Residue frames relative to the residue before (quaternion, step in Angstrom):
aa qw qx qy qz dx dy dz
M 1.0000 0.0000 0.0000 0.0000 0.00 0.00 0.00
V 0.3818 -0.7330 0.5242 0.2053 3.56 -0.83 1.01
A 0.5152 -0.6584 0.4622 0.2956 3.58 -0.96 0.93
S 0.6085 -0.5987 0.3871 0.3484 3.56 -1.10 0.72
V 0.5807 0.5959 -0.3773 0.4067 3.63 1.09 -0.56
L 0.7040 0.4549 -0.2550 0.4821 3.60 1.22 -0.46
R 0.4362 0.6982 -0.4724 0.3147 3.60 1.21 -0.06
N 0.8434 0.1218 -0.1431 0.5033 3.54 -1.03 0.93
I 0.5340 0.5730 -0.4236 0.4551 3.60 1.18 0.60
T 0.3197 -0.7072 0.5933 0.2137 3.58 -1.00 0.83
L 0.2188 -0.8101 0.5370 0.0868 3.55 -0.62 1.17
D 0.3121 -0.7198 0.5960 0.1711 3.54 -1.20 0.70
D 0.1847 -0.8207 0.5367 0.0651 3.58 -0.51 1.22
S 0.4538 0.6840 -0.4666 0.3293 3.62 1.20 0.21
Q 0.5758 -0.6083 0.4205 0.3487 3.57 -1.16 0.62
P 0.3741 -0.7266 0.5273 0.2325 3.60 -0.73 1.02
S 0.4926 -0.6419 0.4852 0.3314 3.58 -1.06 0.64
G 0.8094 0.2903 -0.2145 0.4632 3.55 -1.18 0.61
M 0.3919 0.7331 -0.4748 0.2891 3.56 1.22 0.31
L 0.4969 -0.6398 0.4976 0.3100 3.56 -1.05 0.77
P 0.5718 -0.5538 0.4532 0.4013 3.60 -1.18 0.42
Y 0.6625 -0.5398 0.3416 0.3913 3.59 -1.13 0.62
D 0.6755 0.5072 -0.3190 0.4298 3.62 0.94 -0.78
K 0.7117 0.3828 -0.2471 0.5347 3.60 1.28 -0.11
N 0.6417 0.5890 -0.2738 0.4077 3.57 1.30 0.00
C 0.1219 0.8429 -0.5175 0.0829 3.59 0.95 0.82
V 0.6263 0.5478 -0.3501 0.4302 3.62 1.03 -0.68
A 0.6750 0.4759 -0.2935 0.4814 3.59 0.84 -0.97
M 0.6508 0.5157 -0.3190 0.4569 3.58 0.99 -0.81
T 0.6518 0.5070 -0.3186 0.4655 3.59 1.02 -0.74
F 0.6520 0.4855 -0.3200 0.4867 3.60 0.92 -0.84
S 0.6042 0.5565 -0.3452 0.4540 3.59 1.07 -0.72
R 0.6522 0.5079 -0.3033 0.4741 3.57 0.95 -0.90
L 0.6605 0.5063 -0.3110 0.4590 3.60 0.96 -0.82
L 0.7213 0.4483 -0.2463 0.4671 3.57 0.91 -0.94
G 0.3992 -0.7454 0.4553 0.2788 3.60 1.18 -0.42
V 0.6412 0.4495 -0.3337 0.5249 3.57 1.21 0.57
G 0.6960 -0.4888 0.3339 0.4064 3.57 -1.30 0.17
V 0.6779 -0.5023 0.3616 0.3968 3.54 -1.32 0.37
Y 0.6553 0.5096 -0.3265 0.4520 3.62 0.87 -0.89
A 0.6646 0.5006 -0.3026 0.4650 3.58 0.89 -0.93
T 0.6258 0.5437 -0.3309 0.4508 3.58 1.04 -0.76
I 0.6861 0.4701 -0.2847 0.4767 3.58 0.80 -1.01
N 0.6656 0.5013 -0.3095 0.4581 3.60 0.91 -0.87
F 0.6020 0.5425 -0.3510 0.4692 3.60 1.10 -0.64
F 0.6623 0.4941 -0.3027 0.4750 3.60 0.92 -0.89
L 0.6322 0.5183 -0.3224 0.4772 3.59 1.06 -0.75
Q 0.6497 0.5256 -0.3054 0.4563 3.58 0.94 -0.95
K 0.6999 0.4510 -0.2568 0.4907 3.59 0.99 -0.85
Q 0.3615 -0.7550 0.4524 0.3076 3.57 1.37 -0.27
W 0.3222 0.7255 -0.5262 0.3048 3.54 1.07 0.81
I 0.7507 0.1341 -0.1018 0.6388 3.56 1.29 -0.47
K 0.4174 -0.7013 0.5188 0.2547 3.57 -1.22 0.49
N 0.7776 -0.0259 0.0097 0.6281 3.56 1.23 -0.54
A 0.7076 -0.4972 0.3033 0.4001 3.54 -1.26 0.43
K 0.6547 0.5355 -0.3174 0.4287 3.60 1.04 -0.71
D 0.4742 0.6757 -0.4423 0.3507 3.60 1.22 -0.23
L 0.6132 0.5769 -0.3477 0.4127 3.59 1.15 -0.54
E 0.5255 0.5929 -0.4205 0.4422 3.60 1.30 0.19
N 0.6636 0.5381 -0.2820 0.4365 3.57 1.22 -0.49
D 0.4861 -0.6949 0.4507 0.2789 3.59 -0.73 1.07
N 0.6421 0.5233 -0.3347 0.4492 3.61 0.98 -0.77
T 0.6485 0.5032 -0.3135 0.4775 3.58 1.03 -0.78
I 0.6213 0.5340 -0.3389 0.4626 3.58 0.99 -0.81
E 0.6590 0.4995 -0.3034 0.4734 3.59 0.94 -0.88
L 0.6174 0.5407 -0.3376 0.4610 3.60 1.05 -0.76
V 0.6777 0.4809 -0.2926 0.4731 3.61 0.87 -0.96
I 0.6083 0.5394 -0.3488 0.4661 3.60 1.00 -0.78
G 0.6670 0.4971 -0.2900 0.4732 3.59 0.98 -0.86
K 0.6589 0.5115 -0.3083 0.4574 3.60 0.94 -0.89
L 0.6875 0.4500 -0.2717 0.5010 3.58 1.12 -0.68
D 0.3882 -0.7583 0.4432 0.2790 3.57 1.35 0.04
L 0.2891 0.7487 -0.5323 0.2692 3.55 0.95 0.96
Q 0.3496 -0.7615 0.5150 0.1809 3.55 -0.60 1.17
E 0.4436 -0.6629 0.5271 0.2932 3.58 -0.99 0.83
R 0.1623 -0.7993 0.5758 0.0574 3.56 -0.76 1.10
Y 0.7834 -0.0098 0.0433 0.6199 3.56 1.03 -0.88
K 0.1162 -0.7744 0.6188 0.0617 3.58 -1.02 0.79
K 0.8330 -0.2196 0.0896 0.4998 3.54 -0.42 1.32
Q 0.3124 0.7158 -0.5389 0.3155 3.52 0.75 1.21
S 0.6214 -0.5505 0.3886 0.3998 3.59 -1.15 0.50
W 0.5910 -0.5743 0.4360 0.3618 3.55 -1.15 0.68
A 0.5910 0.5697 -0.3692 0.4357 3.61 1.06 -0.70
T 0.6707 0.4829 -0.2861 0.4849 3.60 0.97 -0.87
V 0.6779 0.5139 -0.2937 0.4360 3.57 0.88 -1.00
K 0.7166 0.4591 -0.2932 0.4356 3.60 0.68 -1.01
T 0.6333 0.4942 -0.3345 0.4927 3.59 1.13 -0.51
G 0.6960 0.4952 -0.2693 0.4447 3.58 0.88 -0.97
M 0.5945 0.5867 -0.3619 0.4140 3.58 1.11 -0.64
Q 0.5306 0.6315 -0.4122 0.3870 3.60 1.15 -0.43
G 0.7288 0.4199 -0.2366 0.4863 3.60 1.10 -0.66
M 0.5422 0.6219 -0.3950 0.4041 3.59 1.29 0.02
P 0.6119 -0.5436 0.4134 0.3990 3.59 -1.22 0.40
D 0.5637 -0.5671 0.4688 0.3754 3.57 -1.18 0.54
G 0.4238 0.6913 -0.5177 0.2729 3.56 -1.12 0.64
R 0.5542 -0.5873 0.4814 0.3409 3.52 -1.39 -0.19
Y 0.1295 -0.8138 0.5666 -0.0030 3.54 -0.82 1.12
F 0.3692 -0.6752 0.5927 0.2376 3.56 -1.19 0.69
A 0.0161 0.8073 -0.5882 0.0439 3.59 -0.82 0.99
T 0.1488 -0.7577 0.6277 0.0984 3.53 -1.26 0.54
N 0.2360 -0.7352 0.6220 0.1298 3.54 -1.00 0.95
W 0.1906 -0.8110 0.5484 0.0721 3.58 -0.51 1.22
G 0.5514 -0.6068 0.4027 0.4068 3.60 1.24 -0.04
I 0.7546 -0.4098 0.2787 0.4301 3.52 -1.33 -0.18
E 0.7834 0.2290 -0.1296 0.5632 3.59 0.99 -0.78
D 0.4473 -0.6567 0.5351 0.2870 3.55 -1.16 0.66
S 0.1700 0.8012 -0.5463 0.1750 3.57 -0.07 1.29
K 0.4174 -0.7081 0.5140 0.2453 3.57 -0.78 1.03
A 0.6295 0.5537 -0.3367 0.4287 3.60 1.13 -0.60
K 0.6970 0.4513 -0.2596 0.4931 3.57 1.18 -0.49
A 0.3624 -0.7241 0.5456 0.2160 3.56 -0.85 0.97
G 0.3964 -0.7030 0.5379 0.2435 3.53 -1.08 0.72
H 0.3632 -0.6918 0.5697 0.2547 3.55 -1.34 0.12
A 0.3019 -0.7528 0.5616 0.1636 3.56 -0.75 1.09
F 0.0928 0.7701 -0.6270 0.0723 3.55 -1.07 0.81
A 0.4332 -0.6877 0.5178 0.2670 3.55 -1.25 0.30
I 0.1977 -0.7146 0.6552 0.1451 3.51 -1.19 0.69
I 0.1445 -0.7713 0.6175 0.0549 3.53 -0.81 1.07
K 0.0766 -0.7995 0.5957 0.0035 3.56 -0.55 1.19
K 0.2183 0.7271 -0.6243 0.1840 3.54 -0.63 1.17
G 0.7628 -0.1054 0.0154 0.6378 3.52 0.33 1.30
G 0.7941 0.0957 -0.0140 0.6000 3.57 0.46 -1.26
V 0.4928 -0.6394 0.5075 0.3014 3.54 -1.35 -0.02
G 0.0390 -0.7937 0.6069 -0.0122 3.57 -0.76 1.12
V 0.2684 -0.7561 0.5815 0.1347 3.54 -1.24 0.56
A 0.1063 -0.7445 0.6555 0.0693 3.56 -1.06 0.86
G 0.2104 -0.8455 0.4851 0.0746 3.56 -0.24 1.31
N 0.4014 -0.7481 0.4512 0.2750 3.57 1.30 0.04
N 0.8501 -0.1125 0.0959 0.5055 3.56 -0.84 -1.00
A 0.6158 0.5231 -0.3643 0.4632 3.63 1.21 -0.01
E 0.4666 0.6713 -0.4500 0.3593 3.60 1.27 0.00
D 0.0305 -0.7576 0.6519 -0.0087 3.52 -1.11 0.77
T 0.4927 -0.6851 0.4354 0.3135 3.59 -0.73 0.99
D 0.6810 0.4710 -0.2913 0.4790 3.60 1.12 -0.57
R 0.7957 0.1101 -0.0389 0.5943 3.57 1.22 -0.46
P 0.2395 -0.8007 0.5321 0.1358 3.61 0.05 1.26
Y 0.6426 -0.5760 0.3429 0.3712 3.57 -1.10 0.72
H 0.6235 0.5598 -0.3640 0.4068 3.63 0.90 -0.79
S 0.6651 0.4940 -0.3116 0.4653 3.60 1.09 -0.60
Q 0.6287 0.5282 -0.3302 0.4656 3.59 1.28 -0.19
I 0.6097 0.5385 -0.3538 0.4616 3.60 1.26 -0.18
S 0.2808 -0.7594 0.5697 0.1409 3.55 -0.69 1.15
D 0.6108 -0.5625 0.4085 0.3790 3.59 -1.13 0.58
S 0.7024 0.4628 -0.2707 0.4681 3.61 1.13 -0.56
H 0.4496 0.6722 -0.4696 0.3542 3.63 1.24 -0.04
L 0.3888 -0.7114 0.5402 0.2256 3.55 -1.08 0.79
I 0.0768 -0.8160 0.5717 -0.0374 3.55 -0.71 1.17
S 0.1453 -0.7372 0.6518 0.1028 3.55 -1.14 0.79
V 0.0795 -0.8089 0.5825 -0.0029 3.59 -0.96 0.88
Y 0.0381 -0.7799 0.6243 -0.0222 3.57 -1.05 0.95
G 0.5499 0.6171 -0.4475 0.3415 3.57 -0.98 0.77
P 0.5974 0.0357 -0.7156 -0.3602 1.42 -2.41 -0.61
I 0.5601 -0.5693 0.4724 0.3729 3.52 -1.32 0.25
G 0.4653 -0.6922 0.4855 0.2621 3.57 -1.09 0.74
């Protein structure tokens, strides 16, 4: 399902220049999952809206926060344990959420991994480029990992 922010918008599905390879593009893939369109269309939409200047801007935490704000995604959890988040998400509205796994320790030197939480009755995880058929991403998240969650998207 395409997010309401994209209704009546003509999307550009061409590959944006300067785009990170898919295995390094968890942020774009997560926003793509939230918006319900492809990664190229997602990045081009952000470029069209002038929320980013180039595809690599999605590597920057400040830019990610700006896009989260522009999409009007409400902060639900800020660096809370996965145990707290996965239990608390049961009481949240159904929808698609932007999430970041910061790992076990809150370290500025360590990059987080963006993923989508899909809430439809239960709580599902789409790990994007961290998915492995032998080891799904949700099984890689420890209860003590710090998770931030924003959403759902309209």
